[in-house]
C-alpha positions as CSV (number, residue, x, y, z in Angstrom):
1,M,18.2,-114.5,42.5
2,A,20.4,-113.8,45.4
3,A,19.7,-110.1,45.0
4,V,15.9,-110.7,44.9
5,C,16.2,-112.8,48.1
6,I,18.1,-110.1,49.8
7,V,15.4,-107.5,48.9
8,L,12.6,-109.7,50.0
9,L,14.5,-110.4,53.3
10,A,14.9,-106.7,53.8
11,F,11.1,-106.1,53.3
12,M,10.2,-108.9,55.7
13,L,12.6,-107.5,58.3
14,R,11.1,-104.0,57.8
15,A,7.6,-105.4,58.0
16,A,8.4,-107.2,61.2
17,Y,9.9,-104.1,62.7
18,T,7.0,-101.7,61.8
19,G,4.2,-104.1,62.4
20,G,3.4,-105.5,59.0
21,M,3.8,-105.1,55.2
22,G,0.5,-103.4,54.9
23,T,1.8,-100.2,56.4
24,I,4.4,-99.8,53.7
25,L,2.1,-100.6,50.9
26,S,-0.7,-98.5,52.1
27,N,1.6,-95.5,52.7
28,T,3.0,-95.9,49.2
29,F,-0.4,-96.3,47.6
30,G,-1.8,-93.3,49.6
31,F,1.1,-91.1,48.6
32,I,0.3,-91.8,44.9
33,T,-3.5,-91.7,45.1
34,T,-4.2,-88.8,47.5
35,P,-3.4,-86.0,45.0
36,L,-5.6,-87.7,42.5
37,Q,-8.5,-88.0,45.0
38,K,-8.2,-84.2,45.7
39,I,-8.4,-83.4,42.0
40,S,-11.3,-85.7,41.5
41,A,-13.2,-84.2,44.5
42,S,-12.6,-80.6,43.2
43,I,-13.9,-81.6,39.7
44,S,-16.9,-83.3,41.3
45,D,-17.8,-80.3,43.5
46,A,-17.5,-77.9,40.5
47,A,-19.6,-80.1,38.3
48,T,-22.3,-80.4,41.0
49,G,-22.3,-76.6,41.6
50,F,-22.6,-76.0,37.8
51,F,-25.5,-78.3,37.3
52,E,-27.3,-77.0,40.4
53,T,-26.9,-73.4,39.2
54,Y,-28.1,-74.4,35.7
55,L,-31.1,-76.3,37.1
56,M,-32.0,-73.5,39.4
57,A,-31.6,-70.7,36.9
58,G,-35.2,-70.9,35.8
59,A,-36.5,-70.7,39.4
60,I,-34.1,-67.8,40.2
61,K,-35.3,-65.9,37.0
62,E,-38.9,-66.3,38.0
63,E,-38.2,-65.2,41.5
64,N,-36.4,-62.1,40.2
65,E,-39.4,-61.2,38.0
66,E,-41.7,-61.5,40.9
67,L,-39.5,-59.2,43.0
68,K,-39.3,-56.7,40.2
69,E,-43.1,-56.7,39.9
70,E,-43.4,-56.1,43.7
71,V,-41.0,-53.2,43.4
72,R,-43.0,-51.7,40.5
73,E,-46.2,-52.0,42.5
74,L,-44.7,-50.4,45.6
75,K,-43.3,-47.5,43.5
76,K,-46.8,-47.0,42.0
77,Q,-48.4,-47.0,45.4
78,L,-45.8,-44.4,46.6
79,V,-46.6,-42.2,43.6
80,D,-50.3,-42.6,44.3
81,Y,-49.7,-41.7,48.0
82,D,-47.7,-38.6,47.0
83,E,-50.4,-37.4,44.6
84,L,-53.2,-38.0,47.2
85,K,-51.2,-36.1,49.8
86,Q,-50.6,-33.2,47.4
87,K,-54.3,-33.0,46.6
88,N,-55.2,-33.1,50.3
89,D,-52.8,-30.3,51.0
90,Q,-54.2,-28.3,48.1
91,Y,-57.8,-28.9,49.4
92,K,-56.8,-27.7,52.9
93,E,-55.3,-24.5,51.4
94,F,-58.4,-24.1,49.2
95,L,-60.6,-24.1,52.3
96,E,-58.4,-21.7,54.2
97,I,-58.3,-19.2,51.3
98,K,-62.0,-19.6,50.6
99,E,-62.9,-19.0,54.3
100,R,-60.9,-15.8,54.3
101,N,-62.1,-14.6,50.9
102,Q,-65.7,-15.6,50.2
103,D,-65.8,-13.6,46.9
104,F,-62.9,-15.5,45.4
105,E,-63.3,-18.0,42.6
106,F,-60.0,-19.7,41.8
107,Q,-58.5,-22.7,40.1
108,P,-55.8,-24.9,41.7
109,A,-52.7,-25.5,39.6
110,S,-49.4,-27.2,39.7
111,V,-46.0,-25.9,38.5
112,I,-45.0,-28.1,35.5
113,G,-42.1,-26.2,34.1
114,R,-39.5,-23.5,34.7
115,D,-37.4,-21.7,32.1
116,P,-33.8,-21.9,33.2
117,N,-33.1,-18.7,31.3
118,A,-35.9,-16.8,33.1
119,R,-34.3,-14.1,35.3
120,F,-37.2,-13.6,37.7
121,Y,-38.2,-17.3,38.3
122,S,-41.2,-17.3,36.0
123,F,-42.9,-20.7,35.6
124,T,-45.6,-22.7,33.7
125,I,-48.7,-24.1,35.3
126,D,-51.0,-27.0,34.2
127,V,-54.2,-25.0,33.7
128,G,-55.2,-22.7,30.8
129,T,-58.1,-21.1,29.0
130,L,-60.1,-24.4,29.1
131,D,-60.0,-24.1,32.9
132,G,-61.2,-20.5,32.9
133,I,-57.7,-18.9,33.1
134,A,-57.3,-15.4,31.6
135,L,-54.5,-12.9,31.1
136,Y,-53.6,-10.9,34.2
137,D,-55.3,-13.3,36.6
138,P,-53.5,-13.1,40.0
139,V,-51.7,-16.1,41.3
140,I,-51.4,-16.9,45.0
141,T,-50.8,-19.5,47.7
142,S,-52.3,-19.7,51.2
143,D,-49.2,-17.7,52.3
144,G,-49.6,-14.8,49.9
145,L,-49.1,-13.3,46.4
146,V,-47.0,-15.1,43.9
147,G,-47.5,-13.1,40.7
148,I,-49.7,-12.8,37.6
149,V,-50.6,-14.8,34.5
150,Y,-48.9,-13.2,31.4
151,E,-49.5,-15.9,28.8
152,T,-52.3,-18.4,28.3
153,A,-52.9,-21.5,26.1
154,A,-55.7,-24.1,26.1
155,S,-54.1,-26.4,28.7
156,F,-51.3,-24.3,30.3
157,S,-50.4,-20.8,31.4
158,K,-47.2,-18.9,32.2
159,V,-46.8,-16.8,35.4
160,R,-44.6,-13.9,36.2
161,T,-43.5,-13.6,39.8
162,I,-43.5,-10.4,42.0
163,L,-39.7,-10.4,41.6
164,D,-40.2,-9.4,38.0
165,V,-39.3,-5.8,37.2
166,S,-42.3,-5.5,34.9
167,I,-44.9,-6.1,37.6
168,D,-46.2,-3.3,39.8
169,V,-48.4,-4.1,42.8
170,G,-50.2,-1.5,44.8
171,V,-49.7,-2.1,48.5
172,Y,-50.1,-0.6,51.9
173,N,-48.9,-1.2,55.5
174,P,-51.9,-2.0,57.8
175,R,-50.0,-0.8,60.8
176,T,-49.0,2.7,59.5
177,M,-51.4,2.9,56.6
178,D,-48.4,4.0,54.3
179,T,-48.9,3.1,50.7
180,G,-46.5,2.4,47.9
181,I,-45.7,0.2,44.9
182,V,-43.9,-3.2,45.2
183,T,-41.9,-4.2,42.1
184,G,-38.9,-6.3,41.2
185,D,-35.4,-4.9,41.4
186,I,-32.4,-6.1,39.4
187,S,-30.0,-5.8,42.4
188,L,-32.3,-7.7,44.8
189,F,-34.1,-10.5,42.9
190,E,-31.2,-13.0,43.2
191,D,-31.6,-12.8,46.9
192,G,-35.4,-13.4,46.5
193,L,-36.2,-9.8,47.5
194,C,-38.2,-7.0,45.9
195,R,-38.6,-3.2,46.4
196,M,-41.4,-1.0,47.7
197,T,-41.2,2.5,46.4
198,Y,-43.0,5.9,46.8
199,V,-43.0,5.6,50.6
200,S,-43.5,8.9,52.3
201,R,-40.4,10.4,54.0
202,E,-42.4,10.9,57.1
203,S,-43.3,7.2,57.3
204,T,-42.9,5.3,60.5
205,M,-42.5,1.9,58.8
206,Q,-40.0,-0.4,60.3
207,P,-38.5,-3.9,59.7
208,G,-41.0,-6.7,60.4
209,D,-44.0,-4.8,59.2
210,L,-46.4,-6.8,57.0
211,I,-47.2,-5.4,53.5
212,V,-50.5,-6.3,51.8
213,T,-52.1,-5.5,48.5
214,S,-54.3,-2.4,48.4
215,G,-56.5,-3.5,45.5
216,I,-56.3,0.0,43.8
217,S,-55.5,-1.4,40.4
218,G,-58.4,-3.9,40.1
219,I,-55.8,-6.5,39.1
220,F,-55.0,-7.8,42.5
221,P,-57.5,-8.4,45.3
222,K,-57.2,-6.3,48.4
223,E,-55.3,-7.5,51.5
224,I,-53.4,-10.4,50.0
225,A,-50.1,-10.7,51.9
226,V,-47.1,-9.5,49.7
227,G,-44.2,-9.7,52.2
228,E,-42.4,-8.3,55.2
229,V,-40.3,-5.2,55.5
230,K,-36.6,-6.1,55.8
231,S,-35.2,-2.5,55.8
232,V,-36.3,1.1,55.3
233,N,-33.9,3.3,53.3
234,P,-33.9,6.9,51.9
235,E,-34.2,7.3,48.1
236,N,-31.2,9.0,46.3
237,N,-33.4,12.1,45.7
238,G,-34.0,12.5,49.4
239,M,-37.7,13.1,48.8
240,S,-39.0,9.7,49.8
241,L,-38.1,6.3,51.2
242,Y,-38.0,2.8,49.8
243,C,-38.3,-0.5,51.6
244,V,-36.6,-3.9,50.9
245,I,-39.4,-6.5,51.0
246,E,-39.0,-10.2,51.6
247,P,-42.0,-11.9,49.7
248,A,-44.4,-13.9,51.7
249,V,-44.0,-16.8,49.2
250,D,-40.7,-18.3,48.1
251,V,-41.4,-18.1,44.4
252,K,-38.2,-20.1,43.5
253,D,-39.5,-23.3,45.1
254,I,-43.3,-23.4,45.0
255,K,-44.9,-26.4,43.4
256,D,-48.7,-25.7,43.8
257,V,-50.6,-22.4,43.4
258,F,-54.1,-21.0,43.0
259,V,-55.2,-18.8,40.1
260,I,-57.9,-16.3,41.1
261,T,-60.3,-16.1,38.2
262,S,-62.8,-13.8,39.8
263,F,-63.0,-11.5,42.8
264,S,-65.0,-8.6,44.0
265,G,-63.7,-5.4,42.4
266,Q,-61.8,-7.2,39.6
267,G,-61.2,-4.8,36.7
268,S,-62.0,-1.8,38.7
269,E,-59.8,1.1,39.9
270,L,-60.2,3.4,42.9
271,N,-60.5,7.1,42.1
272,S,-59.2,9.9,44.3
273,D,-62.3,9.6,46.4
274,G,-61.8,5.9,47.0
275,E,-64.7,4.9,44.8
276,E,-64.4,2.1,42.2
277,T,-64.5,2.9,38.5
278,Q,-64.4,0.6,35.6
């Protein structure tokens, strides 16, 4: 009892000195309960966040689906715009070519495939015999000659480019009136170039000259741009010259072309007097 009295007396003295018993008790109680309150608040916040997320999951999913649908619609509109722009560009080219060549009948086409193993950049187009395409129809763009159709099917055709060594195109230089044959060359095609042979040794051709089709074979129309002279060189035999030609059309990257299905003089050849023969 004496010990208890001494302890109580000590508490009373302490309380009197600090301003009251409540301070000691509240400090002791706060020391014990504060960590528990923090843990409880953390658990409460986590639970609240979990339930809010769970309750809002449906709304978020619905909003995501709406956004996905908007993205799909925008992509579709972009594709439609690109297709419309492509058709408008083709139509403008069509008018330009038709204005320059009233006798041409041609079919617009798009490149739909390229053979990675093709050495001379041949390609497949999306028109065929059902569209009036036939073997050996010339293929062009508004810039100039691309090549020739070498295989046809009902709904597609295959095109060889002027870089191909199997194609010979009769050409001439409108400035000098020199004639020759443009064909592919193994040593030049990787640089996108071809070769003009049988050029007279007395020719005054020079770099920058324009080369166009002569129309002598009846396969290609006359005066279609073929390319530009890059250099003039002597043949090994010393009897004639040859020219390195940069094609008017970059056949490696074209996406749209025109197939000429009919033109004045098609299937005819010029004889030595310059007259057409069938």
